[in-house]
C-alpha positions as a Markdown table, in Angstrom:
| # | Residue | x | y | z |
|---|---|---|---|---|
| 1 | Met | 30.3 | -7.1 | -57.2 |
| 2 | Ala | 28.8 | -6.8 | -60.8 |
| 3 | Val | 27.6 | -9.8 | -62.8 |
| 4 | Lys | 29.2 | -10.1 | -66.1 |
| 5 | Leu | 27.2 | -11.7 | -68.9 |
| 6 | Thr | 28.6 | -14.1 | -71.5 |
| 7 | Thr | 28.1 | -13.5 | -75.1 |
| 8 | Gln | 25.8 | -16.7 | -75.0 |
| 9 | Ala | 23.7 | -15.0 | -72.3 |
| 10 | Tyr | 23.4 | -11.8 | -74.1 |
| 11 | Cys | 22.6 | -13.4 | -77.4 |
| 12 | Lys | 19.9 | -15.7 | -76.1 |
| 13 | Met | 18.1 | -13.0 | -74.0 |
| 14 | Leu | 17.6 | -11.0 | -77.3 |
| 15 | Leu | 16.8 | -13.9 | -79.4 |
| 16 | His | 14.1 | -14.9 | -76.9 |
| 17 | Ala | 12.7 | -11.3 | -77.1 |
| 18 | Ala | 12.8 | -11.6 | -80.9 |
| 19 | Lys | 11.0 | -14.8 | -81.2 |
| 20 | Tyr | 8.0 | -13.3 | -79.4 |
| 21 | Pro | 7.8 | -9.8 | -80.5 |
| 22 | His | 4.0 | -9.6 | -79.8 |
| 23 | Cys | 4.2 | -10.5 | -76.0 |
| 24 | Ala | 6.4 | -10.3 | -72.8 |
| 25 | Val | 9.3 | -12.9 | -72.2 |
| 26 | Asn | 11.3 | -13.9 | -69.3 |
| 27 | Gly | 13.8 | -16.3 | -68.3 |
| 28 | Leu | 16.6 | -17.3 | -65.9 |
| 29 | Leu | 20.2 | -16.6 | -65.7 |
| 30 | Val | 22.6 | -19.0 | -64.4 |
| 31 | Ala | 26.3 | -18.5 | -63.2 |
| 32 | Glu | 29.0 | -21.0 | -62.8 |
| 33 | Arg | 29.2 | -22.2 | -59.2 |
| 34 | Gln | 33.0 | -21.7 | -58.4 |
| 35 | Lys | 35.2 | -20.2 | -56.1 |
| 36 | Arg | 36.3 | -16.7 | -57.4 |
| 37 | Lys | 39.2 | -14.3 | -56.6 |
| 38 | Asp | 38.2 | -11.2 | -54.9 |
| 39 | Gly | 36.8 | -8.7 | -57.2 |
| 40 | Gln | 36.2 | -11.3 | -60.0 |
| 41 | Ser | 32.6 | -11.2 | -61.6 |
| 42 | Ser | 30.5 | -14.1 | -61.9 |
| 43 | Arg | 30.2 | -15.4 | -65.3 |
| 44 | Val | 26.6 | -15.6 | -66.4 |
| 45 | Val | 24.9 | -17.7 | -69.1 |
| 46 | Cys | 21.3 | -17.7 | -69.9 |
| 47 | Tyr | 18.4 | -20.2 | -70.1 |
| 48 | Asp | 15.1 | -19.2 | -71.4 |
| 49 | Ile | 11.6 | -20.1 | -70.1 |
| 50 | Asp | 8.4 | -18.8 | -71.3 |
| 51 | Asn | 5.6 | -16.8 | -69.6 |
| 52 | Ser | 3.6 | -19.9 | -68.5 |
| 53 | Ala | 6.6 | -21.6 | -66.9 |
| 54 | Met | 7.7 | -18.6 | -65.1 |
| 55 | Gln | 4.1 | -18.1 | -63.8 |
| 56 | Val | 4.4 | -21.5 | -62.3 |
| 57 | Trp | 7.4 | -20.4 | -60.4 |
| 58 | Ser | 6.4 | -17.0 | -59.4 |
| 59 | Leu | 2.9 | -18.2 | -58.2 |
| 60 | Ser | 4.8 | -20.7 | -55.8 |
| 61 | Val | 7.8 | -18.4 | -55.2 |
| 62 | Asp | 7.3 | -19.0 | -51.5 |
| 63 | Arg | 7.0 | -22.6 | -51.9 |
| 64 | Leu | 9.5 | -23.1 | -54.6 |
| 65 | Ala | 9.6 | -26.9 | -54.1 |
| 66 | Leu | 6.1 | -27.1 | -55.3 |
| 67 | Ser | 7.0 | -26.0 | -58.8 |
| 68 | Ser | 8.2 | -28.8 | -61.0 |
| 69 | Thr | 9.7 | -26.4 | -63.4 |
| 70 | Ala | 11.8 | -24.8 | -60.7 |
| 71 | Cys | 12.7 | -28.1 | -59.4 |
| 72 | Leu | 13.8 | -29.4 | -62.7 |
| 73 | Ile | 16.0 | -26.2 | -63.4 |
| 74 | Asp | 17.4 | -26.4 | -60.0 |
| 75 | Thr | 18.3 | -29.9 | -60.3 |
| 76 | Trp | 19.9 | -29.3 | -63.6 |
| 77 | Cys | 22.0 | -26.5 | -62.2 |
| 78 | Lys | 23.2 | -28.7 | -59.3 |
| 79 | Glu | 24.3 | -31.3 | -61.6 |
| 80 | Asn | 26.2 | -29.1 | -63.9 |
| 81 | Lys | 27.8 | -26.9 | -61.2 |
| 82 | Tyr | 25.5 | -23.8 | -61.9 |
| 83 | Ile | 23.5 | -21.5 | -59.6 |
| 84 | Ile | 20.4 | -19.5 | -60.4 |
| 85 | Ala | 21.9 | -16.1 | -60.7 |
| 86 | Gly | 19.2 | -13.8 | -61.8 |
| 87 | Tyr | 16.0 | -13.3 | -63.8 |
| 88 | Tyr | 15.3 | -11.3 | -67.1 |
| 89 | Gln | 12.2 | -10.0 | -68.8 |
| 90 | Ala | 11.1 | -8.3 | -71.7 |
| 91 | Asn | 8.0 | -6.4 | -71.3 |
| 92 | Glu | 4.9 | -6.5 | -74.0 |
| 93 | Arg | 4.8 | -2.6 | -74.2 |
| 94 | Met | 7.7 | -0.9 | -76.2 |
| 95 | Lys | 8.3 | 1.7 | -73.6 |
| 96 | Glu | 7.8 | -0.1 | -70.5 |
| 97 | Ile | 11.1 | -1.1 | -69.1 |
| 98 | Arg | 10.6 | -1.1 | -65.4 |
| 99 | Pro | 10.2 | -4.5 | -63.6 |
| 100 | Asn | 6.7 | -5.4 | -62.5 |
| 101 | Gln | 5.9 | -6.8 | -59.0 |
| 102 | Val | 6.1 | -10.4 | -60.3 |
| 103 | Ala | 9.7 | -9.7 | -61.8 |
| 104 | Glu | 10.9 | -8.2 | -58.5 |
| 105 | Lys | 9.4 | -11.0 | -56.4 |
| 106 | Val | 10.9 | -13.8 | -58.3 |
| 107 | Ala | 14.3 | -12.0 | -58.5 |
| 108 | Ala | 14.1 | -11.4 | -54.6 |
| 109 | Arg | 13.7 | -15.2 | -54.2 |
| 110 | Ile | 16.8 | -15.8 | -56.3 |
| 111 | Ala | 18.7 | -13.2 | -54.2 |
| 112 | Glu | 18.1 | -15.1 | -51.1 |
| 113 | Asn | 20.4 | -17.8 | -52.4 |
| 114 | Phe | 22.7 | -15.9 | -54.5 |
| 115 | Asn | 23.4 | -12.4 | -53.3 |
| 116 | Glu | 24.9 | -11.0 | -56.5 |
| 117 | Ala | 21.7 | -11.8 | -58.1 |
| 118 | Ala | 20.6 | -9.6 | -61.2 |
| 119 | Leu | 17.4 | -8.4 | -62.4 |
| 120 | Ile | 17.7 | -7.4 | -66.0 |
| 121 | Met | 15.1 | -5.7 | -68.3 |
| 122 | Val | 15.4 | -5.9 | -72.1 |
| 123 | Asp | 14.5 | -2.4 | -73.5 |
| 124 | Asn | 12.4 | -3.1 | -76.4 |
| 125 | Asn | 12.6 | 0.5 | -77.5 |
| 126 | Lys | 16.3 | 0.2 | -78.5 |
| 127 | Phe | 15.9 | -3.2 | -80.1 |
| 128 | Thr | 17.7 | -3.1 | -83.6 |
| 129 | Met | 19.1 | -5.8 | -85.8 |
| 130 | Asp | 22.5 | -4.3 | -85.6 |
| 131 | Cys | 22.6 | -4.2 | -81.9 |
| 132 | Cys | 24.8 | -1.1 | -81.9 |
| 133 | Glu | 24.4 | -0.6 | -78.0 |
| 134 | Pro | 23.4 | -2.8 | -75.1 |
| 135 | Ile | 19.7 | -2.7 | -74.8 |
| 136 | Leu | 19.6 | -3.9 | -71.2 |
| 137 | Thr | 18.8 | -2.3 | -67.9 |
| 138 | Val | 20.3 | -3.9 | -65.0 |
| 139 | Phe | 19.0 | -3.9 | -61.4 |
| 140 | Glu | 20.9 | -5.0 | -58.4 |
| 141 | His | 19.5 | -5.8 | -54.9 |
| 142 | His | 20.7 | -3.5 | -52.1 |
| 143 | Asp | 18.8 | -2.8 | -49.0 |
| 144 | Asn | 15.9 | -4.9 | -50.0 |
| 145 | Lys | 15.2 | -2.8 | -53.1 |
| 146 | Trp | 16.0 | -3.3 | -56.9 |
| 147 | Lys | 18.3 | -0.3 | -57.8 |
| 148 | Cys | 19.3 | 0.4 | -61.5 |
| 149 | Arg | 22.8 | 0.4 | -62.1 |
| 150 | Glu | 24.3 | 2.3 | -64.9 |
| 151 | Thr | 24.4 | 0.0 | -68.0 |
| 152 | Asn | 27.0 | 0.2 | -70.5 |
| 153 | Val | 29.3 | -2.2 | -72.5 |
| 154 | Asp | 30.8 | -3.3 | -69.2 |
| 155 | Cys | 27.8 | -5.5 | -68.4 |
| 156 | Cys | 29.3 | -8.0 | -71.0 |
| 157 | Glu | 32.3 | -9.9 | -70.8 |
| 158 | Asp | 33.2 | -9.0 | -74.4 |
| 159 | Trp | 30.7 | -6.4 | -75.8 |
| 160 | Leu | 32.1 | -6.2 | -79.3 |
| 161 | Glu | 31.9 | -10.0 | -79.5 |
| 162 | Ala | 28.4 | -10.0 | -78.1 |
| 163 | Gln | 27.2 | -7.3 | -80.5 |
| 164 | Lys | 28.7 | -8.9 | -83.6 |
| 165 | Ile | 27.3 | -12.4 | -82.8 |
| 166 | Thr | 23.9 | -11.2 | -81.8 |
| 167 | Ser | 23.5 | -9.2 | -84.7 |
| 168 | Ala | 24.5 | -12.3 | -87.0 |
| 169 | Leu | 22.1 | -14.3 | -85.1 |
| 170 | Leu | 19.2 | -12.1 | -85.6 |
| 171 | Glu | 19.9 | -11.5 | -89.3 |
| 172 | Ser | 20.0 | -15.4 | -89.7 |
| 173 | Arg | 16.6 | -15.5 | -87.7 |
| 174 | Ser | 18.2 | -18.1 | -85.3 |
| 175 | Tyr | 15.3 | -17.1 | -83.0 |
| 176 | Asp | 13.0 | -19.3 | -84.9 |
| 177 | Asn | 15.0 | -22.3 | -83.6 |
| 178 | Leu | 15.3 | -21.1 | -79.9 |
| 179 | Thr | 13.6 | -23.6 | -77.7 |
| 180 | Asp | 12.0 | -22.1 | -74.5 |
| 181 | Phe | 10.6 | -24.0 | -71.5 |
| 182 | Asp | 7.1 | -24.0 | -72.8 |
| 183 | Asn | 8.5 | -25.7 | -76.1 |
| 184 | His | 10.1 | -28.3 | -73.9 |
| 185 | Leu | 7.0 | -29.0 | -72.1 |
| 186 | Asp | 5.1 | -29.4 | -75.2 |
| 187 | Asp | 7.5 | -32.1 | -76.5 |
| 188 | Leu | 10.2 | -33.2 | -74.2 |
| 189 | Arg | 12.6 | -33.9 | -77.0 |
| 190 | Asn | 13.0 | -30.2 | -77.3 |
| 191 | Asp | 16.2 | -29.2 | -75.5 |
| 192 | Trp | 15.5 | -26.0 | -73.5 |
| 193 | Thr | 19.2 | -25.6 | -73.1 |
| 194 | Asn | 19.5 | -24.8 | -76.9 |
| 195 | Pro | 22.7 | -26.6 | -77.8 |
| 196 | Glu | 22.5 | -25.7 | -81.4 |
| 197 | Ile | 22.4 | -22.0 | -80.7 |
| 198 | Asn | 25.2 | -22.6 | -78.2 |
| 199 | Lys | 27.2 | -24.1 | -80.9 |
| 200 | Ala | 26.3 | -21.2 | -83.4 |
| 201 | Val | 27.6 | -18.7 | -80.7 |
| 202 | Leu | 30.8 | -20.7 | -80.3 |
| 203 | His | 31.3 | -21.1 | -84.0 |
| 204 | Leu | 31.0 | -17.3 | -84.7 |
| 205 | Cys | 33.4 | -16.3 | -81.8 |
């Protein structure tokens, strides 16, 4: 059963990549924890964390409880009826779109608790301001392997909306205001759930 990305999730992944064009970025995808009818996809939203925060998690991926970062996110998910549903990454090199070993290991750990987990790679080579096509490669976990699924506009709940809003937010440089987990750890007043960007997405819908 394919995971569907909300407009918010798609926007925030691309804004995160745009904020740090000089380096790799990664983050978590969370889905609403709810009972769904057969055939209905999970709605996924996105929360960004930076490289150093994800390394804390990936280094302790077999002992997740030792990671304060992972504990904080997991606690927030439980309090807000979400579940960690996937992991995304934009590699540092333009033409490098395959997940590395760390990405696969972290995503596999997520898949242990959410069998519809997705591993999403941002294709930097297709990154444009007008966002004319989805620039994601989606991998799903089957038979203990991450297999690439055909990626098209169906990966989003509403591609036309996601395209329009992402383009507008990139044009207005909203990525400068995006708070990732490293920003939060530097100053706890920085809200890593990015309520202002969430409001901007809703306003443009």
